[in-house]
N, C-alpha and C positions, 0 to 999 in steps of 0.2 A: 487225751493228750494234755499235758500241763500247759497252763496259760503262760506265755512268754512275752517279752518286750519286742513284738513284731509289728510290721506295718500291714495294714489292711490292703489286700490285693486290689489294685486299681485306683487307690487313693493317693493323692499327692502328699509327700512328707517333706516339709521344708527344713527338717533338722532343727527344730526349735526346742527340743527336749530330749532327755535320755542320753544314752551313750553316744548316739550319733552327733549330738550337740557338744557334749563335754569332752569327748576324746577323739572323734573321727574327723570332724571339720577342722580345716587349717585356716585360722584367722590371720596368720602372719603374712603380709604382702611381701615383705623382704625380711625373712626371719633371721638373717645374720647381720643386719644393719641396725645400729642404735644411735639415735640422735642425742647430742649433748646440748644443754642449755647455754653454757659458757665455754667458749673455745679459747679466748685470749684473756686469761684471768689475772695475770701479774705484770702489767706493764711497768710499774714503778721498780720492782726488783730487776726486771729484765734490763731496763735502761741503766740503772745504777751498776749492776754487775758487768754490763758491757762497757760502761764508761771507765770504771776503775774497780778492780778486785784485788785485794791484798790477801795473800794466803801465806802459809808457813810462818804464822805469827809465833813469837816466843811466849806469849801469855794471852789468855782469853780476855783479860782486862787490859785495855790499851790506851795509850796517851798519844796526843797529837800536838805539835807545836803550831802556833799561829801568831801572826803579827799584823798589827794595824799601823800603817804609816802615819807618823804624827803630823806630817806636813799637809795632810788633807785639809785640816782646819786647825789653825793655831789662834787661840783667843783666851781671854780671861775677863773676869767680871771686875768692874770698878765699884768700890765700896765706900769711897770718900767723895763728898760733895765739896766743890770749890766754886762759889758764886762768881759771876762775871766781874763784879767789883773787886774781888779778891785775887783774880788771876794776875800773875806777874807780867811785867813788861816783856816785850820781845827779847829773845836771847837771854832770858833769865829763867833759872829752874823754878818749877812750882814747889810748893811745900809737899810734905809727904802725902802720898796717895796709897791707901790700902787696897790691895787686890785679893781676889780669891778665885776658886774654881778654874784653875788653868786647864786648858784642853789642847793636847798636842804640844805642850810645853812643860817645863819644870820651873816652878817659881824659885828663882835664885839669881846669882850674879850674872848668869847667862842671858838674862833679859836686857842687860845693858847693850845699847847699840841697836835695838830693834825699832824699826819704824812702824808706827801704829796708826790705824784709822779708828776713831771713836764713833760709836753708833749709840743712839738712844734705844729705849726698850721697844720702840716700834720699828726698829731696823733702819731708821733714817740716819744717814751720814751727817756728822756734826763738824769734825775738823780732824786734822792729822798732827802727829807729834812724834818725837823720838825719845826713847828712854835714855837718860843721861847718867843715872846712878841708882843703886840699890842699897839704901842706907841700913835697912834691917829686914827681918823676916817678913815676907809678903808686903813689902813697901817699896814703891818706886818714886822717882822724880823724873819729870819730863820737861822738854822745851817744845814750844809750839812751832809748827812749820808753816803757819799761816799768820796773817795779821790778826791782832787781838780780837777785833770786832766784838761780837756778842758771845764769844766762846765761854763755856763754863762746863765743869764736871758735875754730873748728877749721879747719885749713889746707885742708880739703876742702869747706868751706862755699861757698855762692854767694849773691849778693845780687840781688834783684829790685826794680826801681824801682816804687814805689807812686804817688808824686806828688812834689810839692815843697812846702817850707815855709821861709819867710823871715821874718826879724824885721821889726818895725814900723819904718818910716822908712828902710829900706835902699834902696840903688840897684839898678839892673837887674843881674842876674847875667851871667856870661860865656856868650856864645852859641856854638853849634857847628852844623855842618851836614854833610851828606854829598853826594856828587856822583852824577851818572848813571853807569851802566855801559853797556858796548857789547857786543853779540853780532854775529856775522857769519854769513854763508853766501854761496852763489853759485849762479848758474844754470849749467846744463850744456846742451850741444848734443845733442839727440836727432835721429837720422836713421833712417828706415825706408823702404827703396826697394821699388818695385813694378815688375815687368818682364814683358812678354810679347813674343813674336816677331810679326812682321806676319802670318804665316800663322795663328797661334793667335788673333790679334785678330779676324780675319774669320770664323773658324769658328763654325758654329752647333752648339751642344752641348746635351746633356741635363743634368739636374741644375740647372745654372745656364747660361742660354743664352749669356751672354757671360763669358768667363774673366777679362777685365780688370776688369770690374765686381765679380766675386766676390773677386778678389785685392785690389782696392782696399779693399773692406769688411773683409776679413780683416786686412790690414796696418794699417788704421786702428785696429782693436782691439788689434793687437800693439803699436802705437805707444803707445796709452793704457796698456796694462798694464805696459809697460816704464817709463813715467813713474811709475805707481803703485808699482812695486817700488823705483825709485830714491828716491822721496819717503819710503818706509818704511824701506828697507834700505841706501840709498846711504851712502858715506863719503868723507872726504877727510883730508888729513894734519893739518889745523889744528883740526878740530872747529868749534865755534861760539863759543868764547871765546878770549881771549888776543890777542896782537898779530898781526894777519894781514899777510903780506907775499907778494910774488910768488913767493918761493921755496917757498911751500906748494903751488903748482900744479905738476902734472906736465907733461911734454912728450911729444908723440907721437913716433913713429919719425923724423919729419922735423923735430922741434924746435918744432912748433906748440904753443901753450899749450893744455892739456887741463884744463878745469874740471869738477869734479864737485860736486854738491850734497850736503850732509850730511843724511841721512835721520833721521827722528825717533827710530827705535828705536836706532840706534848713538849718537845724541846723548844719549839717556837713559842708555844703558849707560856712556857716557864721562863725562858731566857730572852724572848723577843721584846720589842717595844710596841705598845698599842697607841702611842701618841708621839708628837714631836717630829723633828726633822729626820730622825732615824727610824721612824715607824716602819714596821714590817709585819704587823699583825693588824688586819682590818676587819672590823665587824661589818655586818650588812648595812648598818646605818652610815658607814663611812664611804660607800660607793653607790648611793641611790640617786645621785644627780650626776650630770655629765661633768660639771666642774670638779666634784669630788673624785670622780673616776680619773680625770686627768691628773689631779694632785697625787692620787694614790700611785698611778703609774710612774710619775716622776720619782717618787721614793723607791719604787720597786726597781727601776732602772738606773738608780744613781751609781750603782756599781756595775759598770757596763761589762757584760761577758765578752770573751774574745770572739765568739761566733756572732755576736750581735743579736742573738735570739735566746730566749729563756724557755725552758720547758715548764708547762703548767699541767699538773695532774688534776683532773676535774671529775666531780660527780655529775650524774645525768642532770641534776637540777641546775648546776652551775653552767654546763654546756647549753642547756635549754635557755637560760637567762640571756646569754650572749646571742643566741640565735634569734631571740625576740627583739633585740635592739636594732631593728632595721628601719627606723623612721616611723614606727607606729605611734599613733596619737596616745598620749599618756605615758609612753616610755621616755627615759631621759634623753634618748637620741632624737625621738620625734619631737619632743618639746623644744629641743635646742636647735633643730634643723640639721643635726649631725647624724651621720649614718655609720654604724659599725661595719667595718670591712672584715667579714669572716669568710675565709676561703673554703673551698669544697673539701669533702672528706678525702683524705689520701691515706696511703699505706706506707709505713716506715719500713726500712730494710730489716729492722729487728722484728717485724711481724705485727705491730699494733697500728691501729687507726689513729688519725689526728686531723685537726683542722688548725689553721693559722689565723690568729686574731691580730690585726694591726692596731697598735695603740699609738698615741702621739709621741711616745718616748722609746718605743722598741716593739719587737715582734714576740708574740707568745705562741708557742706550739701547744695547743690544747689537746691533751691526751685523755680520752674517756677511760676512767679507772673503776672497774666493777666493785671493788671493796669500798669505794666512797659512796655509800648508800645509806639509807635510814637517816640517822642524825648527822651524817657527813655528806648528804646528798648535794648540798649547795656549797661545799667547800672547794676551793681552788688552791692547790699547793704549788707554789712557784719556787723552783730550785735553781741553784747555781751548780752546774756539773763539776766545776773545778774544786768545789768545797764539799763534796759528797763522795763516799766510796763504800764498797761492799767489803766487809771484813770476814775472813774465814779462818778460824783457829784450826778446825779440822775440815777437810773437804767433805762434801755431801757423800753419803754412802747408802747403797742399797744392800742391806744385810739379809741374805737369803737363808732360809731354813734354820731359824734360831730356836726352834722348839726343842723340848726335851726328847731324848732318844726313844722313849716308850710312848710317845704321843702319836695317836692315829690322826695325823693332819699335818698341815704345813703352816708355819708362821714366819712371815718376813717382816722387815722393818726398814723404813726410811729414817735415817739419822743424820743430823747436821749440827755443827757447832758454829754459829754465824752471828753477825751483828752488822750494824751500820755505823760508819764514821761520819760525824758532822762537825765541820769547822766553820769559822767566821759566820756565826748564826745570822748576822745582819744582812748577809748576801742572799738569804733565802726569805720567802714571804708566804704568809697564809692569809687568804681572803675568803670571806663568806659572802656570797652574793645574796641580794634581797629575794 
């Protein structure tokens, strides 16, 4: 009798080799259940889409109007020095004073009648005066509203507008106004294909019984996360300001127009401010002490949202940094005697987790964001919901069975033509934690 792969009678066989091991043993404890590593992959897109989605757009390149109220800060620079001994007597106009860099104002006859407070370069108040005439371009004359004392103009001083004061029986002063500004962005075409052969389509499998269904689900999440990355990290040649033209678009290898949306992080790096009173981009060195953290939060919350809270999308490193600031020796909170108040993890109604960080100037909803990893691990993106929206030129589509008629298989595709709208860039902020 021919020798075969049999078991010796009476001996124990634990099935460690042969057909018994490779084909007959069932290693699958739950053969129809598959665990996924990431379940909530796109919180940024979810929040923006639920906050505001604009669809049915007339063109994939879109413009948005925005306006900054000029009355928030009205000031200009003093460029002429008048020594104390050269200042005129009370109720007498000064000589010509050259001014520059008007902010929230237009340098012209409309300056007549404005009441000013003069500050030195260290922001110390010096005296107050009123503009009485505008003799020529970028030139004013004033009268002091205080006794002469030691008052003097220095070329590094600046003037802040307090109000206006006009004589009795005078006519209406010269008016001025400003215009709206325009920002841009565009939608880009996302495509994610799914494909199986006809044989695999009909096969009955363990793990997931139908491979096409599994791949459709996986590619749906891939499509979503690629949009999430594009809305956060994407770029284009023009940015979101300036005069947009067709030359700003790329072309693919066949010469077809290739549009890309400008993500919010590159937009902040390109158009934001990394210093000064309007700073909204903070390097890690800008928040490594408690004092710097308080100053940074003052700038972040200078434009108070209607909800009183701002959302902050954080990488794991940034969330870990705030979690460590609990009075530990060596941390800026521990060294200052201050403790970060970081709330417990909660679940938002939109399906993502968050924690609340209390700052001296407002509340931050910290949302762990999976795509903020690697080089973005310590990034914290703080957004103003009112100035961010999801743009859809074409609604997302699942295009089934797009294969050729003679192809033995199935090919599907997820397709969308979407982008993100960003306005008033100073209302958003980007912070890198140490």
